[in-house]
C-alpha positions in Angstrom: -5.0 21.6 25.0 -7.9 22.9 27.5 -9.8 20.5 29.4 -13.6 19.6 28.6 -16.5 21.5 29.3 -19.2 19.6 28.2 -22.3 21.9 29.3 -21.1 25.0 27.7 -20.8 23.4 23.8 -23.7 20.8 23.8 -26.8 19.1 25.7 -25.9 16.4 28.2 -27.5 13.7 25.5 -25.0 14.6 23.0 -22.0 15.5 24.6 -18.7 13.8 23.6 -18.4 13.4 27.7 -20.0 11.1 30.1 -20.2 11.3 33.4 -19.1 8.5 35.7 -22.8 7.6 36.3 -23.6 7.8 32.7 -20.4 5.7 31.8 -21.1 2.8 34.3 -24.5 2.4 32.6 -23.3 2.2 29.2 -20.7 -0.2 30.2 -23.5 -2.2 32.5 -20.9 -2.3 35.4 -20.8 -0.6 38.8 -18.6 2.6 39.0 -15.9 0.4 40.9 -15.4 -1.5 37.9 -15.2 1.8 35.8 -12.5 2.8 38.0 -11.0 -0.2 37.4 -10.7 0.0 33.6 -9.1 3.5 34.2 -6.4 2.1 36.6 -5.8 -0.7 33.8 -5.6 1.5 31.3 -8.5 0.7 29.3 -10.2 3.8 29.8 -9.4 7.5 30.4 -10.7 9.6 32.9 -10.7 13.5 32.5 -11.0 16.0 35.3 -13.3 19.2 34.5 -12.0 22.5 35.5 -13.9 23.9 38.5 -16.0 20.7 39.3 -15.3 17.7 41.3 -15.2 14.2 39.6 -14.1 13.4 36.1 -15.5 12.9 33.0 -14.9 10.2 30.2 -14.9 10.4 26.4 -18.3 8.8 25.0 -16.3 7.3 21.9 -14.0 5.4 24.3 -16.6 4.1 26.3 -18.7 3.0 23.4 -15.6 1.4 22.2 -14.9 -0.3 25.1 -18.6 -1.3 25.7 -18.4 -3.4 21.9 -15.2 -5.1 23.2 -16.7 -6.6 26.2 -19.6 -7.5 24.4 -17.6 -9.4 21.8 -15.8 -11.2 24.5 -19.1 -12.9 25.5 -19.9 -13.5 22.0 -17.7 -15.3 19.5 -19.3 -14.3 16.3 -19.3 -11.0 17.3 -15.2 -11.4 18.3 -14.7 -12.6 14.8 -16.8 -10.0 13.4 -14.9 -7.1 15.6 -11.1 -8.4 14.2 -12.2 -6.4 11.0 -13.1 -3.3 12.8 -10.3 -2.0 15.3 -10.9 -5.6 17.1 -9.0 -8.6 18.3 -5.5 -8.6 16.5 -5.7 -11.3 13.8 -2.2 -12.2 12.9 1.2 -12.0 14.5 3.9 -9.3 13.4 7.1 -7.8 14.3 7.2 -4.6 12.5 5.1 -2.2 14.4 3.4 -2.0 17.7 0.9 0.7 19.1 1.0 0.5 22.8 0.2 3.1 25.4 -0.7 5.8 22.9 2.7 5.4 21.2 3.8 4.2 17.9 7.2 1.7 17.9 8.8 0.5 15.1 10.6 -2.8 15.7 10.9 -1.5 19.4 12.1 2.1 18.5 9.7 5.1 19.3 8.5 6.4 15.9 8.8 9.9 16.9 12.3 9.5 18.2 13.5 8.0 14.7 11.5 10.8 13.0 14.0 13.3 14.9 17.1 11.9 13.5 16.6 9.2 11.0 15.5 9.3 7.1 13.1 7.5 5.4 16.0 5.1 3.9 17.3 4.1 7.3 13.7 3.6 8.7 12.8 1.4 6.0 16.1 -1.0 6.6 14.7 -1.4 9.9 11.3 -2.1 9.1 12.9 -4.6 6.4 15.2 -6.0 9.3 18.0 -5.4 6.8 21.3 -3.4 7.2 21.8 -0.3 4.7 23.2 -1.6 1.5 23.8 1.7 0.2 25.4 5.1 1.5 23.0 8.3 1.7 24.7 11.0 -0.1 23.2 14.4 -0.5 25.3 15.0 -3.8 24.2 11.7 -4.9 22.8 11.8 -8.5 19.5 10.1 -9.0 18.5 7.6 -12.1 17.6 10.6 -14.3 17.8 14.4 -13.8 15.3 15.8 -11.1 12.4 18.3 -12.6 11.3 21.0 -10.3 7.8 20.8 -10.3 5.3 22.9 -8.7 2.2 21.7 -10.5 0.1 18.7 -9.2 1.7 15.5 -8.1 0.0 12.6 -9.8 -3.4 11.9 -8.5 -3.5 8.4 -6.7 -5.6 7.1 -10.0 -2.8 8.3 -12.0 -0.1 6.7 -9.8 -1.7 3.6 -9.6 -1.8 3.2 -13.4 1.6 4.0 -13.7 2.9 1.7 -11.1 1.4 -1.2 -12.9 2.1 0.2 -16.2 5.8 0.2 -15.4 5.7 -3.9 -14.4 8.8 -5.5 -15.3 9.0 -8.6 -17.4 11.9 -9.7 -15.5 10.8 -9.0 -12.4 10.8 -12.6 -10.9 14.7 -12.6 -11.4 15.1 -9.4 -9.4 12.9 -10.6 -6.5 15.9 -11.9 -4.6 18.2 -8.8 -5.0 19.2 -7.2 -1.9 18.4 -3.5 -3.2 15.2 -4.6 -5.2 13.2 -3.3 -2.3 14.9 0.1 -2.3 14.5 0.1 -6.0 10.6 -0.3 -5.6 10.6 2.8 -3.1 12.7 4.8 -5.4 10.3 4.3 -8.2 7.2 4.9 -6.0 9.0 8.1 -5.2 9.0 9.2 -9.4 5.5 8.1 -9.7 3.9 10.1 -6.8 5.8 13.2 -7.7 5.0 13.3 -11.5 8.5 12.7 -12.5 9.5 10.8 -15.7 9.1 7.4 -14.5 12.4 5.3 -14.4 11.9 1.4 -14.4 12.2 -0.1 -11.3 14.7 -2.4 -13.5 16.7 0.8 -14.2 16.6 1.9 -10.6 17.9 -1.2 -9.5 20.7 -1.4 -12.0 21.4 2.2 -11.0 21.8 1.4 -7.2 23.8 -1.8 -7.7 26.5 0.3 -9.5 26.9 3.4 -7.4 25.8 1.9 -4.1 24.9 5.6 -3.4 21.5 7.5 -2.9 20.2 10.6 -2.3 17.7 10.6 0.5 14.3 10.9 -0.7 13.2 14.0 1.4 16.1 15.7 -0.2 14.5 14.8 -3.7 11.0 15.9 -2.7 12.6 19.4 -1.6 14.2 19.7 -5.0 11.0 18.9 -6.8 8.9 21.2 -4.6 11.6 23.9 -4.3 11.6 24.0 -0.5 14.5 25.4 1.4 16.6 22.7 4.1 14.6 23.7 7.1 11.3 22.6 5.1 13.2 19.6 3.5 13.8 18.4 7.3 10.0 18.8 8.0 9.3 16.5 4.9 12.0 13.9 6.4 9.9 13.7 9.6 6.8 13.5 8.0 8.0 10.4 5.6 9.3 8.7 8.7 6.0 8.9 11.0 4.2 7.7 7.9 6.5 4.5 7.3 4.3 2.2 8.9 0.9 1.8 11.3 0.6 -1.8 12.1 -2.5 -3.8 10.0 -4.0 -0.6 8.5 -6.3 -1.3 5.3 -3.5 -0.9 2.5 -1.0 -3.1 4.7 -3.3 -5.8 5.3 -4.3 -5.7 1.4 -0.6 -5.9 0.7 -0.1 -8.9 2.9 -3.0 -10.5 1.5 -1.6 -10.4 -1.9 1.9 -11.0 -0.6 0.6 -14.4 1.1 -0.5 -16.0 -2.5 3.4 -15.7 -3.5 2.7 -12.5 -5.9 5.8 -10.4 -6.5 6.7 -7.6 -4.5 5.7 -5.4 -7.0 2.4 -6.2 -7.2 1.9 -6.7 -3.3 3.0 -2.9 -3.2 0.4 -2.3 -5.5 -2.3 -3.5 -3.8 -1.4 -1.3 -0.9 -1.3 1.8 -3.2 -4.9 0.6 -4.6 -6.2 0.5 -1.1 -4.8 3.6 -0.2 -6.4 5.4 -3.3 -9.7 4.9 -1.7 -11.6 7.8 0.0 -11.9 6.4 3.4 -7.7 6.0 3.7 -5.7 8.0 1.7 -8.2 10.0 0.2 -8.8 11.8 3.9 -6.2 14.1 3.2 -8.1 15.5 0.1 -11.4 15.8 2.0 -9.8 18.0 4.7 -7.8 20.1 1.8 -11.0 21.1 0.3 -12.4 22.4 3.4 -9.3 23.9 5.2 -10.1 27.5 4.4 -14.1 27.0 5.4 -12.9 25.4 8.8 -10.2 27.7 9.8 -12.3 30.8 8.6 -14.8 30.6 11.2 -12.7 31.7 14.1 -14.5 32.8 17.1 -17.9 32.0 15.5 -17.4 28.6 16.3 -17.0 25.7 14.1 -18.0 25.6 10.3 -21.3 23.7 9.4 -19.7 21.5 7.5 -17.3 20.4 10.4 -20.0 20.3 12.7 -21.9 17.6 10.3 -18.5 15.3 9.8 -17.8 15.6 13.6 -21.4 14.6 14.4 -21.2 12.0 12.1 -17.9 10.7 13.6 -19.5 10.6 17.1 -22.5 8.7 15.9 -20.2 6.1 14.5 -21.7 6.8 10.9 -17.9 7.6 9.3 -14.8 6.6 10.3 -13.2 8.0 13.7 -10.9 9.8 11.9 -13.0 10.9 8.7 -13.1 14.4 9.5 -9.4 14.7 10.3 -9.7 14.4 14.0 -9.7 11.5 16.6 -8.3 7.9 16.4 -9.5 4.7 17.7 -6.2 3.7 18.6 -5.0 7.1 20.2 -8.0 8.5 22.6 -5.3 10.7 24.0 -4.1 12.0 20.6 -2.0 10.7 17.7 1.6 10.9 18.6 2.4 11.2 14.7 0.2 14.3 14.4 1.4 15.9 17.4 4.9 15.5 16.6 4.6 16.9 12.9 2.3 20.0 14.1 5.0 20.9 16.7 7.4 21.4 13.9 5.3 23.7 11.9 5.3 27.9 12.6 2.7 29.0 15.0 -0.8 29.6 13.3 -3.4 31.4 15.3 -6.4 30.0 13.3 -5.2 26.5 13.5 -4.7 26.9 16.9 -8.1 28.3 17.4 -9.8 25.2 15.4 -7.7 22.6 17.6 -9.0 24.1 20.5 -12.4 24.4 19.7 -12.9 20.7 18.4 -11.2 19.5 21.5 -13.5 21.5 23.7 -16.7 20.4 21.6 -15.6 16.4 20.9 -12.6 15.6 22.9 -10.9 14.8 19.5 -7.4 15.5 18.6 -6.2 16.2 15.4 -5.4 13.0 13.0 -2.2 12.1 11.1 -4.2 13.6 8.0 -4.7 16.7 9.3 -1.3 17.3 10.1 0.1 16.5 6.5 -2.5 18.8 5.2 -1.2 21.4 7.7 2.3 20.8 6.4 1.1 20.9 2.7 -0.6 24.3 3.6 2.1 25.8 6.2 5.2 24.8 3.5 3.1 26.3 0.3 3.6 22.8 -1.2 1.3 21.9 -4.2 -2.3 20.1 -4.1 -1.9 16.5 -3.0 1.3 17.0 -1.5 -0.1 15.6 1.6 -1.0 12.2 0.0 2.5 11.9 -1.6 4.3 11.8 2.0 1.6 9.5 3.2 1.9 7.3 0.2 5.8 7.5 0.1 6.3 6.8 3.5 3.9 4.1 3.8 5.4 2.4 0.9 8.5 1.1 3.0 5.7 -0.4 5.4 4.2 -2.1 2.5 7.3 -3.7 1.6 8.1 -4.7 5.0 4.9 -6.3 5.6 4.9 -8.1 2.3 8.4 -9.5 2.9 7.3 -10.6 6.4 4.1 -12.2 5.1 6.0 -14.1 2.2 8.5 -15.3 5.0 5.7 -16.7 7.0 4.6 -19.1 4.2 1.1 -18.6 5.2 -1.9 -17.8 2.9 -4.3 -15.7 4.4 -7.8 -17.0 3.2 -10.4 -15.8 6.3 -13.9 -17.5 6.3 -17.2 -15.5 5.7 -20.6 -15.9 8.1 -23.0 -16.5 5.4 -26.4 -14.2 6.2 -28.1 -14.8 3.1 -30.9 -17.0 1.7 -30.9 -20.4 3.3 -30.2 -23.4 0.7 -33.7 -24.1 -1.4 -35.2 -27.6 -1.1 -34.1 -29.7 -4.2 -36.4 -29.6 -7.1 -35.9 -33.4 -8.1 -38.3 -36.2 -7.1 -34.9 -37.8 -5.3 -32.4 -36.3 -3.4 -28.9 -36.8 -4.8 -27.1 -39.6 -3.7 -23.7 -39.3 -2.0 -21.4 -42.0 -4.0 -19.9 -44.7 -1.7 -16.3 -44.5 -1.1 -13.9 -42.2 1.2 -14.5 -38.7 1.4 -11.8 -36.2 0.6 -12.3 -32.8 2.0 -10.4 -29.5 0.8 
């Protein structure tokens, strides 16, 4: 990846890169403190070709400035927990540390190189594999090869709740119930005839054998073995990502004692939103325009999205580039893009975006790149994201339920203050002991 060259691409006040003097001024510190932040890993310094000194990504400096303000202001600190801020609950499932992603202490990229989604799911669920993975195993019904559109997020959500089981309460304690729900999600997302989760559970309990999901996707989408392996790795790196919006929604529902099926449905509902799982559709709709520009520069539509990202008016990953947790590049997208055949237009675009903004491609971009490179049907990127993430939703639901804690945060009221009483006499509090809830 080329090094930044701010002056060649944007005016200084609009550059994604800041000098040490500008960065220190934004943070309100001396340059010695700035260098201390770099040595502690809180900020990254980037060398400029042919020049002395370093530059700093504007987005990184802005995020650190907000964190510093939050520490001094308890109200701001509480609010920051909802926007990439201070962690709000304990979890042993996934860790983002040092620019890498770990599943229960295992590097996610290393797992992607060798494991199937089912094996990673067992790891996330803190369980042993209860079935044997067999590429010749028969699914609950015959797989229908289908190059047409997968189910849309809205259709998938409807199908998920439409298949709720009347006997589900009795299945909650079955060891294979989480795996049955994962199989059911695969059918729903890929547009297959839906087998009830109860039937999935019965089939698993009877055969103790299971065909890996990436092989089933390859059969549905009619891909070769090499492409099926790329699907396998995509599913694994999508399996979980700490406390994202859909995983948090899953935990909130699970904390009430709701069923595993209902909790996973909450995750799917959150993922269906345009600012979460809907990002792949945004990127796919602009793909031709963005990659056609070539040496003429970035397409106007992409420039607008990237400008909004730098100004903070959209999520940092909205345009398919950048991630607040990975200023040096998302390891998931870097891993997946390295699996694809070289593409001059794609490489040109990534180079131009980085030179102009300092942003790296997001996981959403990489999934759409897989969809395009492998000739998968429209919507396949969302399927990979949602199916892989289902394993994580189940893990979060299981962990939250085991904690026994109801998630019930407080709101900071900012509306109209209480109106004075309209009666002639203020209400009298009855005598006696006060019981608070």
